[in-house]
MARNU-780434 format. One line per field, with one value per atom (N, C-alpha, C, O): residue number from 1; x, y, z; residue in three letters; atom name. Coordinates in steps of 0.1 Angstrom, whole numbers. Layout:
REM MARNU-780434
resi: NUM  ...;
c1: X  ...;
c2: Y  ...;
c3: Z  ...;
resn: ala  ...;
name: CA  ...;
***
This chain:
REM MARNU-780434
resi: 1  1  1  1  2  2  2  2  3  3  3  3  4  4  4  4  5  5  5  5  6  6  6  6  7  7  7  7  8  8  8  8  9  9  9  9  10  10  10  10  11  11  11  11  12  12  12  12  13  13  13  13  14  14  14  14  15  15  15  15  16  16  16  16  17  17  17  17  18  18  18  18  19  19  19  19  20  20  20  20  21  21  21  21  22  22  22  22  23  23  23  23  24  24  24  24  25  25  25  25  26  26  26  26  27  27  27  27  28  28  28  28  29  29  29  29  30  30  30  30  31  31  31  31  32  32  32  32  33  33  33  33  34  34  34  34  35  35  35  35  36  36  36  36  37  37  37  37  38  38  38  38  39  39  39  39  40  40  40  40  41  41  41  41  42  42  42  42  43  43  43  43  44  44  44  44  45  45  45  45  46  46  46  46  47  47  47  47  48  48  48  48  49  49  49  49  50  50  50  50  51  51  51  51  52  52  52  52  53  53  53  53  54  54  54  54  55  55  55  55  56  56  56  56  57  57  57  57  58  58  58  58  59  59  59  59  60  60  60  60  61  61  61  61  62  62  62  62  63  63  63  63  64  64  64  64  65  65  65  65  66  66  66  66  67  67  67  67  68  68  68  68  69  69  69  69  70  70  70  70  71  71  71  71  72  72  72  72  73  73  73  73  74  74  74  74  75  75  75  75  76  76  76  76  77  77  77  77  78  78  78  78  79  79  79  79  80  80  80  80  81  81  81  81  82  82  82  82  83  83  83  83  84  84  84  84  85  85  85  85  86  86  86  86  87  87  87  87  88  88  88  88  89  89  89  89  90  90  90  90  91  91  91  91  92  92  92  92  93  93  93  93  94  94  94  94  95  95  95  95  96  96  96  96  97  97  97  97  98  98  98  98  99  99  99  99  100  100  100  100  101  101  101  101  102  102  102  102  103  103  103  103  104  104  104  104  105  105  105  105  106  106  106  106  107  107  107  107  108  108  108  108  109  109  109  109  110  110  110  110  111  111  111  111  112  112  112  112  113  113  113  113  114  114  114  114  115  115  115  115  116  116  116  116  117  117  117  117  118  118  118  118  119  119  119  119  120  120  120  120  121  121  121  121  122  122  122  122  123  123  123  123  124  124  124  124  125  125  125  125  126  126  126  126  127  127  127  127  128  128  128  128  129  129  129  129  130  130  130  130  131  131  131  131  132  132  132  132  133  133  133  133  134  134  134  134  135  135  135  135  136  136  136  136  137  137  137  137  138  138  138  138  139  139  139  139  140  140  140  140  141  141  141  141  142  142  142  142  143  143  143  143  144  144  144  144  145  145  145  145  146  146  146  146  147  147  147  147  148  148  148  148  149  149  149  149  150  150  150  150  151  151  151  151  152  152  152  152  153  153  153  153  154  154  154  154  155  155  155  155  156  156  156  156  157  157  157  157  158  158  158  158  159  159  159  159  160  160  160  160  161  161  161  161  162  162  162  162  163  163  163  163  164  164  164  164  165  165  165  165  166  166  166  166  167  167  167  167  168  168  168  168  169  169  169  169  170  170  170  170  171  171  171  171  172  172  172  172  173  173  173  173  174  174  174  174  175  175  175  175  176  176  176  176  177  177  177  177  178  178  178  178  179  179  179  179  180  180  180  180  181  181  181  181  182  182  182  182  183  183  183  183  184  184  184  184  185  185  185  185  186  186  186  186  187  187  187  187  188  188  188  188  189  189  189  189  190  190  190  190  191  191  191  191  192  192  192  192  193  193  193  193  194  194  194  194  195  195  195  195  196  196  196  196  197  197  197  197  198  198  198  198  199  199  199  199;
c1: -459  -458  -471  -474  -478  -490  -488  -482  -493  -492  -504  -514  -505  -515  -529  -539  -528  -541  -547  -557  -540  -545  -540  -544  -531  -525  -513  -506  -511  -501  -492  -497  -479  -470  -463  -458  -464  -457  -446  -449  -434  -423  -419  -415  -421  -419  -405  -402  -396  -382  -375  -378  -365  -360  -367  -364  -377  -383  -391  -391  -396  -404  -401  -403  -397  -393  -406  -408  -414  -426  -429  -426  -436  -442  -457  -461  -464  -478  -484  -479  -492  -499  -513  -521  -516  -530  -537  -534  -547  -553  -564  -567  -571  -582  -596  -606  -595  -608  -617  -629  -612  -621  -629  -640  -622  -629  -639  -650  -636  -645  -657  -667  -655  -666  -673  -681  -669  -675  -673  -682  -661  -657  -662  -660  -667  -672  -660  -660  -650  -638  -625  -624  -616  -602  -593  -593  -587  -578  -564  -560  -555  -541  -534  -538  -524  -516  -503  -495  -499  -487  -477  -481  -465  -454  -445  -439  -444  -437  -425  -426  -413  -401  -399  -405  -390  -387  -383  -376  -388  -384  -389  -384  -400  -405  -419  -427  -421  -434  -441  -434  -454  -461  -462  -453  -471  -473  -476  -481  -474  -478  -493  -501  -496  -510  -519  -516  -531  -540  -554  -557  -564  -578  -584  -580  -593  -601  -615  -622  -619  -632  -644  -654  -643  -655  -653  -661  -643  -640  -638  -632  -643  -639  -626  -624  -617  -605  -603  -605  -600  -598  -585  -581  -576  -563  -565  -571  -560  -560  -546  -540  -540  -526  -525  -533  -516  -514  -501  -501  -491  -479  -473  -472  -467  -461  -470  -482  -466  -474  -474  -464  -486  -487  -492  -501  -485  -488  -497  -493  -509  -518  -521  -525  -519  -523  -536  -538  -546  -560  -565  -568  -565  -567  -556  -544  -560  -550  -547  -540  -554  -552  -541  -539  -535  -524  -529  -534  -528  -532  -521  -514  -520  -511  -520  -528  -519  -527  -518  -508  -522  -513  -519  -531  -512  -516  -530  -532  -539  -553  -562  -574  -557  -566  -568  -560  -578  -582  -585  -588  -584  -589  -596  -591  -608  -615  -614  -615  -611  -610  -621  -623  -630  -642  -638  -628  -646  -643  -641  -648  -631  -628  -618  -615  -614  -605  -590  -587  -582  -568  -561  -563  -553  -546  -533  -531  -525  -512  -508  -513  -498  -494  -479  -472  -473  -459  -455  -463  -443  -437  -424  -414  -425  -413  -406  -395  -411  -404  -392  -389  -386  -375  -379  -370  -392  -397  -406  -412  -406  -415  -430  -433  -438  -452  -459  -457  -468  -477  -491  -496  -498  -512  -519  -513  -532  -540  -548  -552  -550  -558  -570  -568  -582  -594  -600  -602  -602  -609  -623  -624  -633  -647  -654  -655  -659  -657  -643  -635  -640  -627  -624  -613  -635  -633  -621  -619  -612  -600  -587  -576  -588  -576  -565  -553  -568  -558  -551  -539  -559  -553  -543  -532  -548  -539  -526  -515  -527  -515  -505  -493  -511  -502  -494  -482  -501  -494  -483  -472  -486  -476  -464  -453  -467  -456  -448  -435  -454  -446  -437  -426  -441  -434  -422  -411  -424  -413  -404  -394  -409  -401  -387  -385  -377  -363  -357  -346  -365  -360  -360  -367  -350  -351  -361  -365  -365  -375  -367  -359  -371  -365  -376  -388  -373  -384  -391  -404  -385  -393  -402  -413  -398  -406  -418  -430  -416  -427  -437  -449  -432  -441  -449  -461  -443  -450  -462  -473  -459  -469  -481  -492  -477  -488  -496  -509  -490  -498  -507  -518  -502  -510  -522  -534  -520  -530  -541  -552  -537  -547  -559  -569  -557  -568  -577  -586  -574  -581  -587  -586  -594  -601  -612  -615  -617  -627  -621  -627  -608  -601  -591  -591  -583  -573  -570  -569  -570  -566  -557  -557  -550  -542  -551  -562  -545  -553  -556  -549  -567  -571  -559  -559  -551  -540  -529  -521  -529  -519  -524  -516  -537  -542  -537  -536  -535  -530  -516  -512  -508  -494  -494  -486  -504  -505  -509  -503  -517  -521  -509  -507  -501  -489  -480  -474  -477  -468  -473  -466  -487  -492  -490  -488  -492  -489  -475  -472  -465  -451  -449  -442  -456  -455  -460  -455  -471  -477  -467  -465  -461  -451  -439  -433  -436  -425  -429  -420  -442  -446  -450  -451  -452  -455  -470  -478  -474  -488  -496  -491  -509  -519  -521  -516  -527  -530  -539  -537  -549  -558  -550  -553  -541  -533  -524  -522  -518  -509  -518  -514  -529  -538  -541  -542  -544  -548  -536  -538  -524  -513  -509  -505  -511  -508  -518  -515  -531  -541  -538  -540  -534  -531  -519  -519  -509  -497  -500  -495  -509  -513  -521  -521  -528  -535  -526  -531  -514  -505  -493  -486  -491  -480  -485  -496  -477  -481  -475  -477  -467  -460  -469  -467  -478  -486  -479  -484  -466  -459  -462  -464  -461  -463  -451  -440  -453  -442  -431  -434  -419  -408  -409  -411  -406  -406  -393  -388  -387  -375  -376  -381  -372  -374  -360  -360  -350  -337  -335  -325  -345  -344  -339  -338;
c2: 350  347  340  330  345  340  333  339  321  315  317  323  310  313  307  311  297  292  300  297  311  320  315  321  305  301  309  315  311  320  312  306  311  303  312  323  308  315  306  294  311  303  309  320  301  305  303  306  298  296  309  319  310  299  298  289  307  306  293  288  288  276  269  275  256  250  244  232  253  249  259  271  254  262  260  249  270  270  276  287  269  274  278  269  291  295  293  300  284  281  292  301  291  300  295  300  285  279  289  288  298  308  317  321  320  327  319  323  306  297  293  290  293  289  301  300  314  326  326  330  322  323  312  312  301  290  282  276  281  272  280  285  280  284  272  265  269  257  262  269  257  258  245  235  244  232  234  243  225  227  216  204  220  210  213  223  203  204  195  183  201  194  184  186  174  165  171  181  166  171  185  192  189  203  203  195  212  214  226  235  226  238  249  249  258  268  263  251  271  267  263  267  255  251  264  274  262  273  268  256  278  275  283  295  277  285  285  276  297  298  296  290  299  299  291  292  283  275  261  257  252  238  238  246  229  227  212  204  209  195  194  200  185  182  169  159  169  157  155  163  144  141  135  126  140  135  127  117  129  121  123  133  111  112  109  105  112  111  123  129  128  140  136  129  142  140  152  163  149  160  158  148  169  170  177  188  170  176  175  164  186  186  177  180  167  158  146  137  145  133  135  146  124  124  115  104  120  112  112  121  101  99  98  89  108  108  105  112  94  89  93  98  91  95  89  77  98  94  95  93  99  100  115  123  117  131  131  121  143  145  158  168  159  171  177  170  190  197  207  216  205  213  226  227  236  249  248  241  256  257  246  247  237  226  231  236  228  232  222  209  226  217  223  235  214  217  205  194  207  196  196  206  184  183  171  163  172  161  156  161  146  141  131  126  128  117  123  134  114  118  121  123  121  124  136  140  143  155  150  140  158  155  166  178  162  171  169  158  180  179  192  202  191  203  206  197  219  223  231  242  227  234  241  234  254  261  265  271  261  264  271  266  283  291  298  297  305  311  322  323  330  341  349  352  353  361  354  360  340  332  336  337  338  340  354  355  364  377  376  381  368  366  359  364  349  341  348  346  357  365  375  377  381  390  384  389  372  364  361  362  356  353  365  364  377  389  393  398  389  392  383  388  370  360  357  351  359  354  360  372  351  355  358  362  355  359  346  337  346  336  341  353  332  335  342  337  355  363  369  368  375  381  392  392  401  411  404  409  393  386  381  382  374  369  380  378  391  402  407  411  408  412  403  407  389  379  380  380  382  383  395  395  406  418  416  421  409  406  398  401  387  378  385  380  396  402  408  411  410  415  404  407  392  381  371  359  376  368  359  349  362  353  342  332  343  333  325  312  331  323  329  341  321  326  315  304  319  310  300  303  289  281  288  298  284  291  294  305  284  286  296  299  300  309  323  331  325  338  350  361  348  359  363  375  353  355  362  371  358  365  379  388  383  397  405  416  399  406  408  419  398  400  410  418  410  420  434  443  435  448  453  465  444  447  451  460  444  447  461  468  464  478  489  499  486  496  497  508  486  487  493  496  496  503  494  499  481  472  473  473  473  474  462  451  463  452  447  453  435  430  439  440  445  454  466  470  471  483  478  486  466  462  459  463  452  449  462  463  473  486  492  497  490  496  488  494  475  467  470  471  471  475  488  490  498  511  511  517  503  501  495  499  485  478  488  486  497  507  517  523  519  529  524  531  510  505  493  488  489  478  465  454  465  452  444  431  449  441  436  428  441  436  445  457  438  446  455  453  466  475  468  459  472  466  471  483  461  464  460  449  467  464  462  472  451  449  445  442  445  442  427  424  419  404  396  384;
c3: 228  213  209  215  199  194  180  172  179  165  157  161  145  136  140  135  150  155  167  172  170  181  194  204  195  207  211  202  224  229  239  248  236  245  255  252  268  279  284  288  285  290  304  305  314  328  333  344  325  329  331  324  340  348  362  370  365  378  380  391  369  370  356  346  356  344  338  338  332  325  314  315  304  294  294  297  290  290  277  274  270  258  262  265  260  262  248  239  248  235  233  241  222  219  224  219  233  238  244  242  252  258  248  251  237  226  220  217  217  210  218  213  231  240  247  256  242  248  263  271  268  282  290  303  284  293  297  308  289  292  289  278  298  294  294  304  283  282  280  271  289  287  286  293  278  276  282  279  292  300  298  297  297  296  308  310  317  330  329  327  332  331  342  353  341  352  365  365  376  389  392  401  385  387  393  389  402  408  401  395  401  396  406  415  405  415  429  430  439  453  454  445  464  466  466  472  459  458  456  456  456  455  443  442  436  426  432  432  437  445  436  441  423  415  402  393  401  389  392  402  383  382  374  365  377  369  366  375  354  350  343  334  349  343  335  340  323  314  309  302  313  310  296  292  288  274  273  265  281  282  295  301  300  313  325  322  337  349  357  360  361  368  382  384  392  406  410  409  416  420  435  439  442  456  457  452  462  463  477  482  484  499  505  503  512  519  511  515  499  491  480  475  476  466  454  457  442  430  420  418  413  401  389  387  380  368  356  353  349  337  324  323  313  300  297  299  292  289  301  299  313  324  328  324  336  340  355  360  361  374  374  369  381  382  397  406  397  410  411  403  421  422  429  436  428  434  449  456  454  468  473  485  465  470  468  458  478  478  469  471  460  451  445  446  441  434  426  428  417  408  407  410  404  403  393  390  389  380  387  383  396  403  394  399  383  374  367  368  359  351  336  328  334  320  320  331  309  308  309  303  315  315  308  310  299  291  295  294  298  302  299  297  298  297  309  316  312  323  318  312  321  317  329  339  328  339  334  323  342  338  349  360  347  335  334  344  324  322  332  337  335  344  339  327  348  345  346  348  345  347  337  340  324  314  316  314  320  323  334  334  345  357  353  357  345  343  333  334  325  316  325  322  334  343  351  353  357  364  355  359  343  333  331  331  328  325  337  335  349  361  363  367  361  364  352  354  340  328  328  329  327  327  340  341  351  364  373  371  383  393  404  404  412  422  434  440  436  447  455  451  466  474  466  467  459  452  441  439  435  426  433  428  444  452  456  455  461  465  453  455  441  430  426  423  427  424  434  430  447  457  454  456  450  447  435  435  425  414  418  415  426  430  438  438  445  454  446  452  433  424  418  411  421  414  423  422  433  443  438  444  426  420  413  410  410  402  410  407  418  426  439  440  450  463  470  466  480  488  496  498  500  510  522  526  529  542  551  557  554  563  559  568  547  542  539  533  541  536  544  539  557  565  561  560  558  553  540  538  531  518  520  513  530  532  537  533  545  550  539  538  531  519  509  504  507  498  504  496  517  523  522  519  523  521  506  503  497  483  480  472  487  485  490  483  501  507  497  496  490  481  468  459  466  454  443  431  446  435  432  441  419  415  418  418  419  420  406  396  405  392  384  371  390  383  377  366  385  380  368  359  370  359  346  335  348  336  329  317  337  331  323  312  329  322  309  299  310  298  287  275  291  281  275  263  283  278  268  258  272  264  250  240  251  238  229  217  236  228  221  211  225  220  212  206  212  205  196  198  187  179  183  177  194  198  207  206  214  223  235  243  238  249  262  260  273  286  288  283  295  298  306  314  304  312  326  329  335  349  355  352  364  370  385  392  391  405  412  424  404  409  412  418  408  411  400  401;
resn: met  met  met  met  thr  thr  thr  thr  asn  asn  asn  asn  ser  ser  ser  ser  arg  arg  arg  arg  gly  gly  gly  gly  ala  ala  ala  ala  glu  glu  glu  glu  thr  thr  thr  thr  leu  leu  leu  leu  asp  asp  asp  asp  phe  phe  phe  phe  arg  arg  arg  arg  pro  pro  pro  pro  ser  ser  ser  ser  met  met  met  met  arg  arg  arg  arg  gln  gln  gln  gln  thr  thr  thr  thr  met  met  met  met  val  val  val  val  ile  ile  ile  ile  thr  thr  thr  thr  asp  asp  asp  asp  met  met  met  met  ser  ser  ser  ser  val  val  val  val  arg  arg  arg  arg  thr  thr  thr  thr  asp  asp  asp  asp  gly  gly  gly  gly  glu  glu  glu  glu  val  val  val  val  ser  ser  ser  ser  arg  arg  arg  arg  val  val  val  val  glu  glu  glu  glu  ile  ile  ile  ile  glu  glu  glu  glu  leu  leu  leu  leu  glu  glu  glu  glu  pro  pro  pro  pro  gly  gly  gly  gly  gln  gln  gln  gln  ser  ser  ser  ser  gly  gly  gly  gly  pro  pro  pro  pro  pro  pro  pro  pro  ala  ala  ala  ala  his  his  his  his  val  val  val  val  his  his  his  his  pro  pro  pro  pro  gln  gln  gln  gln  gln  gln  gln  gln  arg  arg  arg  arg  glu  glu  glu  glu  ile  ile  ile  ile  tyr  tyr  tyr  tyr  thr  thr  thr  thr  val  val  val  val  glu  glu  glu  glu  ala  ala  ala  ala  gly  gly  gly  gly  glu  glu  glu  glu  leu  leu  leu  leu  lys  lys  lys  lys  val  val  val  val  ser  ser  ser  ser  leu  leu  leu  leu  asp  asp  asp  asp  ser  ser  ser  ser  asp  asp  asp  asp  arg  arg  arg  arg  his  his  his  his  thr  thr  thr  thr  ile  ile  ile  ile  arg  arg  arg  arg  ala  ala  ala  ala  gly  gly  gly  gly  glu  glu  glu  glu  ser  ser  ser  ser  ile  ile  ile  ile  glu  glu  glu  glu  ile  ile  ile  ile  thr  thr  thr  thr  pro  pro  pro  pro  gly  gly  gly  gly  arg  arg  arg  arg  val  val  val  val  his  his  his  his  arg  arg  arg  arg  phe  phe  phe  phe  ala  ala  ala  ala  asn  asn  asn  asn  pro  pro  pro  pro  ser  ser  ser  ser  ser  ser  ser  ser  glu  glu  glu  glu  val  val  val  val  val  val  val  val  arg  arg  arg  arg  phe  phe  phe  phe  arg  arg  arg  arg  ala  ala  ala  ala  asp  asp  asp  asp  his  his  his  his  leu  leu  leu  leu  pro  pro  pro  pro  ala  ala  ala  ala  leu  leu  leu  leu  arg  arg  arg  arg  phe  phe  phe  phe  glu  glu  glu  glu  glu  glu  glu  glu  tyr  tyr  tyr  tyr  ile  ile  ile  ile  arg  arg  arg  arg  leu  leu  leu  leu  val  val  val  val  his  his  his  his  asp  asp  asp  asp  thr  thr  thr  thr  val  val  val  val  his  his  his  his  gly  gly  gly  gly  lys  lys  lys  lys  arg  arg  arg  arg  val  val  val  val  thr  thr  thr  thr  leu  leu  leu  leu  pro  pro  pro  pro  thr  thr  thr  thr  val  val  val  val  leu  leu  leu  leu  arg  arg  arg  arg  ile  ile  ile  ile  val  val  val  val  arg  arg  arg  arg  ile  ile  ile  ile  glu  glu  glu  glu  ser  ser  ser  ser  ser  ser  ser  ser  tyr  tyr  tyr  tyr  gly  gly  gly  gly  asp  asp  asp  asp  thr  thr  thr  thr  ile  ile  ile  ile  val  val  val  val  pro  pro  pro  pro  pro  pro  pro  pro  pro  pro  pro  pro  gly  gly  gly  gly  arg  arg  arg  arg  arg  arg  arg  arg  met  met  met  met  val  val  val  val  ser  ser  ser  ser  lys  lys  lys  lys  ile  ile  ile  ile  leu  leu  leu  leu  ser  ser  ser  ser  gly  gly  gly  gly  leu  leu  leu  leu  gly  gly  gly  gly  lys  lys  lys  lys  leu  leu  leu  leu  ala  ala  ala  ala  gly  gly  gly  gly  tyr  tyr  tyr  tyr  pro  pro  pro  pro  thr  thr  thr  thr  gly  gly  gly  gly  ser  ser  ser  ser  glu  glu  glu  glu  leu  leu  leu  leu  ala  ala  ala  ala  gly  gly  gly  gly  ser  ser  ser  ser  val  val  val  val  ser  ser  ser  ser  gln  gln  gln  gln  glu  glu  glu  glu  arg  arg  arg  arg  gly  gly  gly  gly  his  his  his  his  thr  thr  thr  thr  ser  ser  ser  ser  thr  thr  thr  thr  gly  gly  gly  gly  his  his  his  his  ala  ala  ala  ala  pro  pro  pro  pro  gln  gln  gln  gln  arg  arg  arg  arg  his  his  his  his  asp  asp  asp  asp  gly  gly  gly  gly  gly  gly  gly  gly;
name: N  CA  C  O  N  CA  C  O  N  CA  C  O  N  CA  C  O  N  CA  C  O  N  CA  C  O  N  CA  C  O  N  CA  C  O  N  CA  C  O  N  CA  C  O  N  CA  C  O  N  CA  C  O  N  CA  C  O  N  CA  C  O  N  CA  C  O  N  CA  C  O  N  CA  C  O  N  CA  C  O  N  CA  C  O  N  CA  C  O  N  CA  C  O  N  CA  C  O  N  CA  C  O  N  CA  C  O  N  CA  C  O  N  CA  C  O  N  CA  C  O  N  CA  C  O  N  CA  C  O  N  CA  C  O  N  CA  C  O  N  CA  C  O  N  CA  C  O  N  CA  C  O  N  CA  C  O  N  CA  C  O  N  CA  C  O  N  CA  C  O  N  CA  C  O  N  CA  C  O  N  CA  C  O  N  CA  C  O  N  CA  C  O  N  CA  C  O  N  CA  C  O  N  CA  C  O  N  CA  C  O  N  CA  C  O  N  CA  C  O  N  CA  C  O  N  CA  C  O  N  CA  C  O  N  CA  C  O  N  CA  C  O  N  CA  C  O  N  CA  C  O  N  CA  C  O  N  CA  C  O  N  CA  C  O  N  CA  C  O  N  CA  C  O  N  CA  C  O  N  CA  C  O  N  CA  C  O  N  CA  C  O  N  CA  C  O  N  CA  C  O  N  CA  C  O  N  CA  C  O  N  CA  C  O  N  CA  C  O  N  CA  C  O  N  CA  C  O  N  CA  C  O  N  CA  C  O  N  CA  C  O  N  CA  C  O  N  CA  C  O  N  CA  C  O  N  CA  C  O  N  CA  C  O  N  CA  C  O  N  CA  C  O  N  CA  C  O  N  CA  C  O  N  CA  C  O  N  CA  C  O  N  CA  C  O  N  CA  C  O  N  CA  C  O  N  CA  C  O  N  CA  C  O  N  CA  C  O  N  CA  C  O  N  CA  C  O  N  CA  C  O  N  CA  C  O  N  CA  C  O  N  CA  C  O  N  CA  C  O  N  CA  C  O  N  CA  C  O  N  CA  C  O  N  CA  C  O  N  CA  C  O  N  CA  C  O  N  CA  C  O  N  CA  C  O  N  CA  C  O  N  CA  C  O  N  CA  C  O  N  CA  C  O  N  CA  C  O  N  CA  C  O  N  CA  C  O  N  CA  C  O  N  CA  C  O  N  CA  C  O  N  CA  C  O  N  CA  C  O  N  CA  C  O  N  CA  C  O  N  CA  C  O  N  CA  C  O  N  CA  C  O  N  CA  C  O  N  CA  C  O  N  CA  C  O  N  CA  C  O  N  CA  C  O  N  CA  C  O  N  CA  C  O  N  CA  C  O  N  CA  C  O  N  CA  C  O  N  CA  C  O  N  CA  C  O  N  CA  C  O  N  CA  C  O  N  CA  C  O  N  CA  C  O  N  CA  C  O  N  CA  C  O  N  CA  C  O  N  CA  C  O  N  CA  C  O  N  CA  C  O  N  CA  C  O  N  CA  C  O  N  CA  C  O  N  CA  C  O  N  CA  C  O  N  CA  C  O  N  CA  C  O  N  CA  C  O  N  CA  C  O  N  CA  C  O  N  CA  C  O  N  CA  C  O  N  CA  C  O  N  CA  C  O  N  CA  C  O  N  CA  C  O  N  CA  C  O  N  CA  C  O  N  CA  C  O  N  CA  C  O  N  CA  C  O  N  CA  C  O  N  CA  C  O  N  CA  C  O  N  CA  C  O  N  CA  C  O  N  CA  C  O  N  CA  C  O  N  CA  C  O  N  CA  C  O  N  CA  C  O  N  CA  C  O  N  CA  C  O  N  CA  C  O  N  CA  C  O  N  CA  C  O  N  CA  C  O  N  CA  C  O  N  CA  C  O  N  CA  C  O  N  CA  C  O  N  CA  C  O  N  CA  C  O  N  CA  C  O  N  CA  C  O  N  CA  C  O  N  CA  C  O  N  CA  C  O  N  CA  C  O  N  CA  C  O  N  CA  C  O  N  CA  C  O;
***
């Protein structure tokens, strides 16, 4: 859903109790920065540990406390504070508190992060996390090696899961992005095609 400011809200529930607003920052900065605003519910973790090979990422907390794992270090980021994650570092975030945490995540440069996160949202929205859903996400991720990859210790597992997803007939991120683009060219809704995975 896009509002009048050009921002787009993605609701990842029930698979992940978080909402994400994609702002128009990447358009305004000609791709130098992608800014998303995230609201993470109490007791909720973000996505599994991952690496951005070619992007810096900066988390800035607006309300609550965000726990950030950065390689082997643990950090607590409070309202008004920021943490920068340089390219290649393994990281993840969580909200173990009893309060909602609101923060923004800036990816510099934008690369294809927004395209990737939209495809993941389309895949998980309204679904619980099941094996078919995981396989679909891994297949999507396989097309975005410049943007996001698993930690070194999980890359072989990711390749195996991607292979299983391929055998199951699940499309890569590039294939999905092409189909979404084609769908948007032929309809006025702008919604991705419906996909059924039994999950």
